[in-house]
N, C-alpha and C positions, 0 to 999 in steps of 0.2 A: 617203487619207494624203497623197498630194501636193499635193491640193487645199487641206488645211489647212496645210502647209507654204508653199505659195505665197500662201496668204490671212496667214499670219504675215509674209511678207515683202513683201508687196504693203502691208499697214497698218503696217510700221516705217516711225517717224520722222512720220507722218502723223497730225492730229488725230482724223481720222474714219476709222472702220474702212469697208473696200470692201463694194458689196453683196452677194458671192457669200460674203463669210465669217461662217461658224455659230459662234458661241461655243461654249466645252467644254460649260456647263449644257444647252445646247438640243440637244447631239448624241444620239443615240439609237443603243442597242445592242440588236442584234436578238440574243435566246438562245432557243434550241430548249427546247422545252416539257418535253422528256425530262430536260434537263440542268437546268432549274429545279426539277424535281420532286426530282431526285437531290439537290440541295444541299438543298432544305427538309426531306429525309428526313435529313440528314445533320446539319442544325441540330436536329432533334427528337431525333435520339440523343445528340448533346452535352448537350442542357438535361436528357435523362432521366438521362444519367449524372451531369451536375450533381446533380441530385436525390437520387440514391442516394448520391453522396458525402458530399451533406449528412445523410444520415440514418446511413450508417457513423461521421461524426464526433460526431452526437449521442449514438450507442449508446457511442462509445469514451469520449466526456467523462462520461457516466452511469457505467461501467465505472471510471473514474481517480477519480470522487469516492466510490464505493463502496468502491475500493482505498485512498483516503485515510483514509475512516473507520476501517477494519479497521486500518490500520497505526496509527491514535492510540489505540484500543482496545489494541491488542498492547502497546504502549509503556506504556498504564495499567496493563496486566496484570505488565510485567514491571517497571514503579516498585514497584507494590504487593508484588510477590515479593521486591523487595529490601530493602524497608523491613522486611519479617517482621512482620505485623500481629499478632505475639504468638500464643500458643495456641490452636489449633481447639479446640472445646465437647469434641471426647471426650480430646482433650490434658489438658484442664482437668481432668478428672475422673481421669485416669491421674497426673496430676503431684499431685493429693492424695493418692491412694493410696500413690503412690513416697514422697512425705514421710512419711508415716503409717508406711509399711513401714520406712522408715529411722529414724525416730524410735523405733521398737519396738525396734530392733536397736541401742540405745544413740545413736544420732546417726552412726553409720558402719556402711557395708554393701557387700560386694564388688559389683561390677556384676553380674558375670555370675548371683549369685545372686539379684538384684534382677530381673534380666532374665526367668528362669525361673520366678521366685514370679509374675511380673505374666503370664506366659504370652506373650511378646510376641516378634517376630523381631528380629535385630539392627537392620535397617534402623530399625523403628518405633521401638525403645527409642533410638536414637541420634538421631533425630529428636525425641522426647521430652526427652532430657536438652540438646538444644540450646535447647528452649524454656524449659527452669529454669535458665540461666546463673546467675540472681541468687540462688536458693534454695539450690542443691546445687553442690558442688564437687567435681571428679573430679581425685583423685590417684592415683599409682602406689602398687601396694601395698610396703611395705618389704621383705616376704619375696621379692617376684617383681616385678622392676618390668616386666611386660609385663601384668599385672593390675592391675583398676583399683578402687580402693575410691572409695564415694561418700560424701561428708561433709555435713550441713548445716551449712548458713551461719548 
């Protein structure tokens, strides 16, 4: 190192380098084989890690694509539910039966009697009435406001 410093000082300000000066590009560094092998092992280990991380990223991107597709499907299903595509096939049959039942009773019938006659639970009957808002009007009974009367429109 002292020689390099001396060579730098000796060549300073002159147009040609001195004869004992060795440029940095031609200097040799001696590295033990064990250190070189350790560095090569470390480089290989890092390359393996990069490959594994690339595979993990690809798997995460696939998962993200699947989740995006599932989210789109869910949003479409929610939109379909909000639109209310009208009565289902079984509800259509029940709506025909309910309309005929009310018509047979003069166009008016207590909601509880219609539900019992059709052998439906309250939730199913409520869903059926919700699909028939255009055909049937639900009004409170004049003698007891808690009872409901179904009237054909």
